[in-house]
FINUKE-31220 format. One record per residue (C-alpha): residue number from 0; chain; x, y, z. Coordinates in steps of 0.05 Angstrom, whole numbers. Layout:
BEGIN
<rec NUM, 'A', <X, Y, Z>>
...
//
This chain:
BEGIN
<rec 0, 'A', <-327, -851, 516>>
<rec 1, 'A', <-341, -840, 440>>
<rec 2, 'A', <-392, -790, 428>>
<rec 3, 'A', <-453, -811, 392>>
<rec 4, 'A', <-472, -766, 338>>
<rec 5, 'A', <-540, -758, 298>>
<rec 6, 'A', <-547, -796, 236>>
<rec 7, 'A', <-543, -740, 191>>
<rec 8, 'A', <-484, -708, 226>>
<rec 9, 'A', <-446, -771, 226>>
<rec 10, 'A', <-458, -784, 151>>
<rec 11, 'A', <-437, -717, 135>>
<rec 12, 'A', <-370, -719, 171>>
<rec 13, 'A', <-357, -789, 143>>
<rec 14, 'A', <-366, -765, 72>>
<rec 15, 'A', <-345, -693, 71>>
<rec 16, 'A', <-300, -675, 132>>
<rec 17, 'A', <-223, -674, 129>>
<rec 18, 'A', <-193, -720, 183>>
<rec 19, 'A', <-119, -696, 174>>
<rec 20, 'A', <-127, -640, 230>>
<rec 21, 'A', <-146, -644, 302>>
<rec 22, 'A', <-175, -598, 353>>
<rec 23, 'A', <-132, -575, 413>>
<rec 24, 'A', <-177, -562, 474>>
<rec 25, 'A', <-201, -577, 544>>
<rec 26, 'A', <-255, -619, 523>>
<rec 27, 'A', <-321, -607, 557>>
<rec 28, 'A', <-394, -623, 549>>
<rec 29, 'A', <-454, -575, 538>>
<rec 30, 'A', <-425, -542, 477>>
<rec 31, 'A', <-483, -508, 436>>
<rec 32, 'A', <-446, -452, 403>>
<rec 33, 'A', <-380, -459, 366>>
<rec 34, 'A', <-351, -391, 340>>
<rec 35, 'A', <-298, -412, 284>>
<rec 36, 'A', <-243, -363, 266>>
<rec 37, 'A', <-195, -375, 210>>
<rec 38, 'A', <-129, -342, 220>>
<rec 39, 'A', <-65, -333, 179>>
<rec 40, 'A', <-9, -285, 207>>
<rec 41, 'A', <-60, -258, 258>>
<rec 42, 'A', <-26, -262, 325>>
<rec 43, 'A', <-38, -188, 348>>
<rec 44, 'A', <-107, -189, 319>>
<rec 45, 'A', <-128, -252, 355>>
<rec 46, 'A', <-106, -217, 423>>
<rec 47, 'A', <-153, -158, 406>>
<rec 48, 'A', <-207, -208, 387>>
<rec 49, 'A', <-203, -247, 451>>
<rec 50, 'A', <-199, -180, 490>>
<rec 51, 'A', <-270, -165, 462>>
<rec 52, 'A', <-299, -234, 474>>
<rec 53, 'A', <-280, -235, 546>>
<rec 54, 'A', <-321, -174, 558>>
<rec 55, 'A', <-384, -219, 540>>
<rec 56, 'A', <-428, -248, 600>>
<rec 57, 'A', <-395, -308, 634>>
<rec 58, 'A', <-459, -344, 632>>
<rec 59, 'A', <-449, -348, 557>>
<rec 60, 'A', <-382, -381, 561>>
<rec 61, 'A', <-404, -449, 588>>
<rec 62, 'A', <-441, -470, 527>>
<rec 63, 'A', <-393, -435, 473>>
<rec 64, 'A', <-327, -453, 446>>
<rec 65, 'A', <-282, -411, 402>>
<rec 66, 'A', <-242, -450, 351>>
<rec 67, 'A', <-183, -417, 318>>
<rec 68, 'A', <-161, -449, 251>>
<rec 69, 'A', <-87, -428, 250>>
<rec 70, 'A', <-66, -441, 178>>
<rec 71, 'A', <-22, -427, 119>>
<rec 72, 'A', <-1, -459, 53>>
<rec 73, 'A', <57, -501, 48>>
<rec 74, 'A', <90, -447, 6>>
<rec 75, 'A', <82, -392, 61>>
<rec 76, 'A', <138, -348, 75>>
<rec 77, 'A', <175, -347, 138>>
<rec 78, 'A', <140, -288, 165>>
<rec 79, 'A', <76, -317, 165>>
<rec 80, 'A', <99, -385, 190>>
<rec 81, 'A', <134, -348, 252>>
<rec 82, 'A', <68, -309, 267>>
<rec 83, 'A', <28, -373, 264>>
<rec 84, 'A', <78, -410, 307>>
<rec 85, 'A', <75, -353, 359>>
<rec 86, 'A', <-1, -355, 357>>
<rec 87, 'A', <-3, -434, 366>>
<rec 88, 'A', <45, -429, 424>>
<rec 89, 'A', <5, -370, 454>>
<rec 90, 'A', <-64, -406, 450>>
<rec 91, 'A', <-35, -471, 474>>
<rec 92, 'A', <-8, -432, 534>>
<rec 93, 'A', <-76, -407, 551>>
<rec 94, 'A', <-111, -474, 542>>
<rec 95, 'A', <-57, -503, 591>>
<rec 96, 'A', <-60, -446, 638>>
<rec 97, 'A', <12, -434, 641>>
<rec 98, 'A', <18, -362, 618>>
<rec 99, 'A', <15, -306, 666>>
<rec 100, 'A', <15, -240, 628>>
<rec 101, 'A', <-43, -193, 641>>
<rec 102, 'A', <-88, -206, 583>>
<rec 103, 'A', <-73, -282, 585>>
<rec 104, 'A', <-96, -282, 661>>
<rec 105, 'A', <-160, -247, 642>>
<rec 106, 'A', <-179, -295, 584>>
<rec 107, 'A', <-161, -352, 631>>
<rec 108, 'A', <-200, -326, 691>>
<rec 109, 'A', <-260, -306, 646>>
<rec 110, 'A', <-277, -378, 632>>
<rec 111, 'A', <-281, -367, 559>>
<rec 112, 'A', <-269, -436, 524>>
<rec 113, 'A', <-216, -433, 468>>
<rec 114, 'A', <-191, -485, 421>>
<rec 115, 'A', <-147, -487, 360>>
<rec 116, 'A', <-134, -530, 300>>
<rec 117, 'A', <-56, -528, 277>>
<rec 118, 'A', <-62, -526, 200>>
<rec 119, 'A', <4, -489, 197>>
<rec 120, 'A', <64, -525, 222>>
<rec 121, 'A', <109, -574, 182>>
<rec 122, 'A', <63, -631, 157>>
<rec 123, 'A', <-1, -597, 177>>
<rec 124, 'A', <0, -540, 126>>
<rec 125, 'A', <-56, -531, 73>>
<rec 126, 'A', <-42, -558, 5>>
<rec 127, 'A', <-23, -497, -38>>
<rec 128, 'A', <-74, -517, -90>>
<rec 129, 'A', <-129, -510, -38>>
<rec 130, 'A', <-104, -464, 14>>
<rec 131, 'A', <-149, -406, 28>>
<rec 132, 'A', <-200, -376, 72>>
<rec 133, 'A', <-255, -423, 48>>
<rec 134, 'A', <-216, -488, 66>>
<rec 135, 'A', <-194, -458, 133>>
<rec 136, 'A', <-270, -440, 152>>
<rec 137, 'A', <-294, -511, 127>>
<rec 138, 'A', <-241, -544, 173>>
<rec 139, 'A', <-266, -508, 233>>
<rec 140, 'A', <-342, -514, 216>>
<rec 141, 'A', <-335, -586, 204>>
<rec 142, 'A', <-301, -592, 269>>
<rec 143, 'A', <-354, -556, 308>>
<rec 144, 'A', <-402, -612, 288>>
<rec 145, 'A', <-363, -664, 327>>
<rec 146, 'A', <-358, -624, 392>>
<rec 147, 'A', <-432, -604, 399>>
<rec 148, 'A', <-470, -638, 457>>
<rec 149, 'A', <-529, -668, 422>>
<rec 150, 'A', <-553, -698, 484>>
<rec 151, 'A', <-581, -623, 500>>
<rec 152, 'A', <-643, -600, 465>>
<rec 153, 'A', <-616, -529, 454>>
<rec 154, 'A', <-601, -503, 382>>
<rec 155, 'A', <-530, -519, 356>>
<rec 156, 'A', <-503, -458, 327>>
<rec 157, 'A', <-441, -448, 278>>
<rec 158, 'A', <-417, -379, 279>>
<rec 159, 'A', <-364, -353, 223>>
<rec 160, 'A', <-321, -296, 250>>
<rec 161, 'A', <-253, -268, 227>>
<rec 162, 'A', <-193, -257, 271>>
<rec 163, 'A', <-188, -182, 250>>
<rec 164, 'A', <-254, -167, 280>>
<rec 165, 'A', <-277, -149, 353>>
<rec 166, 'A', <-348, -158, 378>>
<rec 167, 'A', <-393, -125, 430>>
<rec 168, 'A', <-403, -148, 499>>
<rec 169, 'A', <-472, -177, 483>>
<rec 170, 'A', <-452, -213, 422>>
<rec 171, 'A', <-451, -287, 449>>
<rec 172, 'A', <-519, -279, 487>>
<rec 173, 'A', <-553, -244, 427>>
<rec 174, 'A', <-532, -297, 375>>
<rec 175, 'A', <-559, -351, 423>>
<rec 176, 'A', <-619, -314, 446>>
<rec 177, 'A', <-640, -302, 365>>
<rec 178, 'A', <-637, -376, 352>>
<rec 179, 'A', <-671, -392, 417>>
<rec 180, 'A', <-729, -346, 407>>
<rec 181, 'A', <-735, -338, 329>>
<rec 182, 'A', <-755, -392, 280>>
<rec 183, 'A', <-691, -386, 235>>
<rec 184, 'A', <-640, -435, 215>>
<rec 185, 'A', <-591, -385, 191>>
<rec 186, 'A', <-576, -309, 200>>
<rec 187, 'A', <-528, -252, 193>>
<rec 188, 'A', <-504, -207, 248>>
<rec 189, 'A', <-502, -130, 237>>
<rec 190, 'A', <-435, -105, 226>>
<rec 191, 'A', <-395, -40, 226>>
<rec 192, 'A', <-326, -29, 203>>
<rec 193, 'A', <-276, -1, 248>>
<rec 194, 'A', <-267, 68, 226>>
<rec 195, 'A', <-190, 93, 225>>
<rec 196, 'A', <-170, 159, 251>>
<rec 197, 'A', <-128, 173, 190>>
<rec 198, 'A', <-166, 220, 147>>
<rec 199, 'A', <-152, 186, 78>>
<rec 200, 'A', <-166, 116, 109>>
<rec 201, 'A', <-227, 143, 141>>
<rec 202, 'A', <-254, 166, 76>>
<rec 203, 'A', <-236, 100, 42>>
<rec 204, 'A', <-270, 61, 95>>
<rec 205, 'A', <-331, 101, 96>>
<rec 206, 'A', <-336, 98, 20>>
<rec 207, 'A', <-328, 20, 17>>
<rec 208, 'A', <-384, 10, 73>>
<rec 209, 'A', <-427, 56, 34>>
<rec 210, 'A', <-416, 12, -31>>
<rec 211, 'A', <-438, -47, 14>>
<rec 212, 'A', <-495, -17, 42>>
<rec 213, 'A', <-518, 16, -26>>
<rec 214, 'A', <-518, -53, -57>>
<rec 215, 'A', <-559, -87, -6>>
<rec 216, 'A', <-608, -32, 0>>
<rec 217, 'A', <-615, -33, -75>>
<rec 218, 'A', <-632, -108, -74>>
<rec 219, 'A', <-676, -99, -15>>
<rec 220, 'A', <-713, -45, -56>>
<rec 221, 'A', <-716, -96, -116>>
<rec 222, 'A', <-743, -150, -68>>
<rec 223, 'A', <-690, -198, -85>>
<rec 224, 'A', <-686, -256, -37>>
<rec 225, 'A', <-612, -249, -37>>
<rec 226, 'A', <-609, -179, -8>>
<rec 227, 'A', <-557, -198, 47>>
<rec 228, 'A', <-489, -173, 66>>
<rec 229, 'A', <-441, -227, 51>>
<rec 230, 'A', <-389, -212, 99>>
<rec 231, 'A', <-358, -274, 124>>
<rec 232, 'A', <-350, -253, 196>>
<rec 233, 'A', <-427, -244, 204>>
<rec 234, 'A', <-456, -311, 177>>
<rec 235, 'A', <-488, -359, 228>>
<rec 236, 'A', <-526, -422, 216>>
<rec 237, 'A', <-551, -485, 254>>
<rec 238, 'A', <-516, -552, 251>>
<rec 239, 'A', <-577, -581, 207>>
<rec 240, 'A', <-574, -523, 157>>
<rec 241, 'A', <-502, -533, 153>>
<rec 242, 'A', <-505, -602, 135>>
<rec 243, 'A', <-565, -594, 92>>
<rec 244, 'A', <-530, -548, 41>>
<rec 245, 'A', <-464, -593, 42>>
<rec 246, 'A', <-425, -549, 89>>
<rec 247, 'A', <-371, -495, 74>>
<rec 248, 'A', <-342, -494, 4>>
<rec 249, 'A', <-263, -488, -2>>
<rec 250, 'A', <-260, -428, -46>>
<rec 251, 'A', <-199, -381, -39>>
<rec 252, 'A', <-242, -322, -41>>
<rec 253, 'A', <-315, -306, -40>>
<rec 254, 'A', <-328, -368, 3>>
<rec 255, 'A', <-377, -329, 44>>
<rec 256, 'A', <-417, -304, -17>>
<rec 257, 'A', <-428, -373, -42>>
<rec 258, 'A', <-441, -402, 27>>
<rec 259, 'A', <-497, -351, 44>>
<rec 260, 'A', <-524, -363, -26>>
<rec 261, 'A', <-536, -435, -14>>
<rec 262, 'A', <-564, -422, 53>>
<rec 263, 'A', <-613, -369, 24>>
<rec 264, 'A', <-640, -419, -29>>
<rec 265, 'A', <-659, -466, 30>>
<rec 266, 'A', <-680, -416, 85>>
<rec 267, 'A', <-702, -350, 102>>
<rec 268, 'A', <-639, -312, 130>>
<rec 269, 'A', <-654, -274, 193>>
<rec 270, 'A', <-620, -209, 216>>
<rec 271, 'A', <-591, -200, 284>>
<rec 272, 'A', <-592, -125, 297>>
<rec 273, 'A', <-584, -126, 373>>
<rec 274, 'A', <-507, -133, 367>>
<rec 275, 'A', <-448, -118, 322>>
<rec 276, 'A', <-387, -150, 293>>
<rec 277, 'A', <-336, -96, 277>>
<rec 278, 'A', <-287, -116, 222>>
<rec 279, 'A', <-220, -76, 216>>
<rec 280, 'A', <-205, -32, 154>>
<rec 281, 'A', <-136, -59, 140>>
<rec 282, 'A', <-104, -59, 73>>
<rec 283, 'A', <-95, -127, 42>>
<rec 284, 'A', <-82, -160, -23>>
<rec 285, 'A', <-95, -234, 0>>
<rec 286, 'A', <-159, -235, -43>>
<rec 287, 'A', <-176, -198, -108>>
<rec 288, 'A', <-238, -162, -77>>
<rec 289, 'A', <-268, -146, -10>>
<rec 290, 'A', <-247, -94, 42>>
<rec 291, 'A', <-171, -102, 40>>
<rec 292, 'A', <-168, -98, -33>>
<rec 293, 'A', <-214, -38, -39>>
<rec 294, 'A', <-176, 0, 14>>
<rec 295, 'A', <-110, -13, -24>>
<rec 296, 'A', <-140, 9, -89>>
<rec 297, 'A', <-166, 72, -54>>
<rec 298, 'A', <-102, 90, -15>>
<rec 299, 'A', <-48, 69, -66>>
<rec 300, 'A', <-78, 66, -136>>
<rec 301, 'A', <-123, 129, -123>>
<rec 302, 'A', <-187, 92, -147>>
<rec 303, 'A', <-249, 125, -122>>
<rec 304, 'A', <-304, 78, -98>>
<rec 305, 'A', <-363, 80, -139>>
<rec 306, 'A', <-434, 50, -131>>
<rec 307, 'A', <-485, 22, -180>>
<rec 308, 'A', <-533, 71, -216>>
<rec 309, 'A', <-599, 56, -179>>
<rec 310, 'A', <-631, 49, -246>>
<rec 311, 'A', <-605, -26, -246>>
<rec 312, 'A', <-644, -38, -183>>
<rec 313, 'A', <-704, -11, -218>>
<rec 314, 'A', <-697, -55, -276>>
<rec 315, 'A', <-684, -114, -226>>
<rec 316, 'A', <-748, -100, -188>>
<rec 317, 'A', <-791, -102, -250>>
<rec 318, 'A', <-755, -165, -271>>
<rec 319, 'A', <-767, -202, -207>>
<rec 320, 'A', <-837, -181, -205>>
<rec 321, 'A', <-855, -214, -268>>
<rec 322, 'A', <-807, -274, -256>>
<rec 323, 'A', <-841, -289, -192>>
<rec 324, 'A', <-910, -282, -221>>
<rec 325, 'A', <-950, -335, -261>>
<rec 326, 'A', <-919, -306, -325>>
<rec 327, 'A', <-861, -345, -309>>
<rec 328, 'A', <-894, -407, -331>>
<rec 329, 'A', <-889, -384, -404>>
<rec 330, 'A', <-816, -370, -425>>
<rec 331, 'A', <-839, -337, -490>>
<rec 332, 'A', <-883, -287, -450>>
<rec 333, 'A', <-833, -268, -399>>
<rec 334, 'A', <-782, -256, -448>>
<rec 335, 'A', <-829, -208, -484>>
<rec 336, 'A', <-845, -173, -419>>
<rec 337, 'A', <-769, -171, -404>>
<rec 338, 'A', <-758, -132, -472>>
<rec 339, 'A', <-807, -81, -450>>
<rec 340, 'A', <-773, -73, -384>>
<rec 341, 'A', <-705, -60, -420>>
<rec 342, 'A', <-672, -86, -481>>
<rec 343, 'A', <-607, -100, -443>>
<rec 344, 'A', <-647, -146, -392>>
<rec 345, 'A', <-672, -183, -450>>
<rec 346, 'A', <-606, -194, -486>>
<rec 347, 'A', <-581, -216, -417>>
<rec 348, 'A', <-632, -269, -409>>
<rec 349, 'A', <-621, -292, -483>>
<rec 350, 'A', <-543, -295, -471>>
<rec 351, 'A', <-556, -337, -407>>
<rec 352, 'A', <-600, -387, -447>>
<rec 353, 'A', <-661, -369, -404>>
<rec 354, 'A', <-716, -395, -453>>
<rec 355, 'A', <-693, -464, -462>>
<rec 356, 'A', <-664, -471, -392>>
<rec 357, 'A', <-728, -448, -357>>
<rec 358, 'A', <-772, -490, -407>>
<rec 359, 'A', <-736, -553, -378>>
<rec 360, 'A', <-742, -531, -307>>
<rec 361, 'A', <-816, -520, -316>>
<rec 362, 'A', <-823, -591, -350>>
<rec 363, 'A', <-789, -620, -288>>
<rec 364, 'A', <-825, -580, -237>>
<rec 365, 'A', <-886, -611, -201>>
<rec 366, 'A', <-909, -562, -147>>
<rec 367, 'A', <-913, -489, -131>>
<rec 368, 'A', <-860, -499, -75>>
<rec 369, 'A', <-812, -532, -124>>
<rec 370, 'A', <-822, -476, -173>>
<rec 371, 'A', <-806, -425, -121>>
<rec 372, 'A', <-744, -458, -103>>
<rec 373, 'A', <-723, -463, -178>>
<rec 374, 'A', <-737, -388, -185>>
<rec 375, 'A', <-684, -376, -130>>
<rec 376, 'A', <-640, -434, -155>>
<rec 377, 'A', <-634, -407, -229>>
<rec 378, 'A', <-633, -333, -215>>
<rec 379, 'A', <-590, -336, -153>>
<rec 380, 'A', <-547, -282, -119>>
<rec 381, 'A', <-491, -296, -170>>
<rec 382, 'A', <-539, -291, -228>>
<rec 383, 'A', <-567, -227, -198>>
<rec 384, 'A', <-497, -200, -197>>
<rec 385, 'A', <-483, -218, -270>>
<rec 386, 'A', <-546, -179, -291>>
<rec 387, 'A', <-524, -118, -251>>
<rec 388, 'A', <-455, -124, -284>>
<rec 389, 'A', <-485, -132, -353>>
<rec 390, 'A', <-529, -67, -343>>
<rec 391, 'A', <-469, -34, -316>>
<rec 392, 'A', <-427, -49, -375>>
<rec 393, 'A', <-480, -39, -428>>
<rec 394, 'A', <-524, 20, -407>>
<rec 395, 'A', <-516, 45, -331>>
<rec 396, 'A', <-440, 56, -314>>
<rec 397, 'A', <-422, 62, -241>>
<rec 398, 'A', <-427, 131, -212>>
<rec 399, 'A', <-399, 168, -151>>
<rec 400, 'A', <-426, 161, -82>>
<rec 401, 'A', <-462, 226, -76>>
<rec 402, 'A', <-499, 220, -140>>
<rec 403, 'A', <-512, 148, -132>>
<rec 404, 'A', <-538, 153, -57>>
<rec 405, 'A', <-582, 210, -70>>
<rec 406, 'A', <-612, 177, -131>>
<rec 407, 'A', <-626, 113, -90>>
<rec 408, 'A', <-659, 155, -34>>
<rec 409, 'A', <-701, 187, -89>>
<rec 410, 'A', <-720, 121, -123>>
<rec 411, 'A', <-737, 87, -57>>
<rec 412, 'A', <-772, 144, -25>>
<rec 413, 'A', <-724, 155, 30>>
<rec 414, 'A', <-720, 228, 48>>
<rec 415, 'A', <-669, 252, 95>>
<rec 416, 'A', <-685, 304, 148>>
<rec 417, 'A', <-637, 354, 116>>
<rec 418, 'A', <-595, 367, 60>>
<rec 419, 'A', <-522, 356, 80>>
<rec 420, 'A', <-498, 401, 27>>
<rec 421, 'A', <-532, 461, 57>>
<rec 422, 'A', <-486, 452, 116>>
<rec 423, 'A', <-411, 467, 120>>
<rec 424, 'A', <-383, 396, 132>>
<rec 425, 'A', <-321, 363, 104>>
<rec 426, 'A', <-317, 301, 57>>
<rec 427, 'A', <-313, 250, 114>>
<rec 428, 'A', <-374, 280, 150>>
<rec 429, 'A', <-414, 277, 86>>
<rec 430, 'A', <-398, 206, 77>>
<rec 431, 'A', <-415, 192, 149>>
<rec 432, 'A', <-481, 226, 137>>
<rec 433, 'A', <-496, 182, 74>>
<rec 434, 'A', <-477, 117, 111>>
<rec 435, 'A', <-522, 128, 171>>
<rec 436, 'A', <-579, 142, 119>>
<rec 437, 'A', <-567, 81, 81>>
<rec 438, 'A', <-570, 43, 147>>
<rec 439, 'A', <-636, 73, 163>>
<rec 440, 'A', <-661, 59, 91>>
<rec 441, 'A', <-638, -14, 98>>
<rec 442, 'A', <-672, -20, 170>>
<rec 443, 'A', <-735, 9, 143>>
<rec 444, 'A', <-740, -35, 83>>
<rec 445, 'A', <-732, -95, 133>>
//
């Protein structure tokens, strides 16, 4: 029996989905949640992820499917290919229920539904020019659209996760419950990196997560609509939202940043704080930025992880206040106001062609709703980052974690209950303190 898909879903799949790859699974009905996990050379991590998933309530498994996208480029080395081959064999054995090691038996007996897409073996590889996490996510997320049971009225939820993560035992329930009880089409799940025991790696991981929290807390203080953690393993949306924004992109890196940016232009992004995703702290050079690259720079190149000077958030806040006011209906007036906020803000807007671009936008905008969208569309998450980089490069260099975090607390009016330097604590304990306080600040803002 051919499944009848909603018109918009069918149109999207016909126009944008790849047809080269197939899903291997024991087909069932009643799927409302699909968790998509891209994986390249992740055999051991996949076992850890599955170990955490099966601790979830069995009542969540009937309507959930985990899709692993086992992928590599055609030029992948033999080590990656062998690991992926091992993974495919392992997942296939679980699906067919013909494996009897202790973990596999637990997975099979749990009732957790698993599928995989082979984008790895000869003839199935990703093209070298396009291979990357973006394409892998897209293949899996597009596939999710074809397995949902659209005869059910329940929300259809696409979850982005990574193979080097573990999840808490209420993860699937809380994701489903959030979309069932809240009026959101997209959300991010709270996260907490796994902190290594090794002292140096521990300091590096704490420093990197402080950097992430500091940035988002600063954006929240500035009232940016893009004050969101762009961590690929935490992003969730409905099928309708996914199709509306044109699906996942195929970027080799930062695919999560641009995907969430597109969602945030169309929807308010919810925060699921009742459960956590826990990404690993491993060292990696697969992408030019992110957790793995930052850890490598910290450990091997002895590069301290710095944070933005909070002065850039102060400038951003003042800019957003006037940009989101009626003053934005006059490019000339708003530029003069921007010059008074800070000369480098003015220089940035001129360099970005704000006056002519914004005038054209105003001439073609007919309603207040359209104007609100155009504000987010022109000054989006990437443009926000560009402004902060411009201010960093021309006025406010990055500063160390202690100074930058305490300055952010001062700017935002967040006062920790005690001064950590008044006690005899080591560097890791100090970083843990700042990280905990940044989490509190973030939650207080929200």
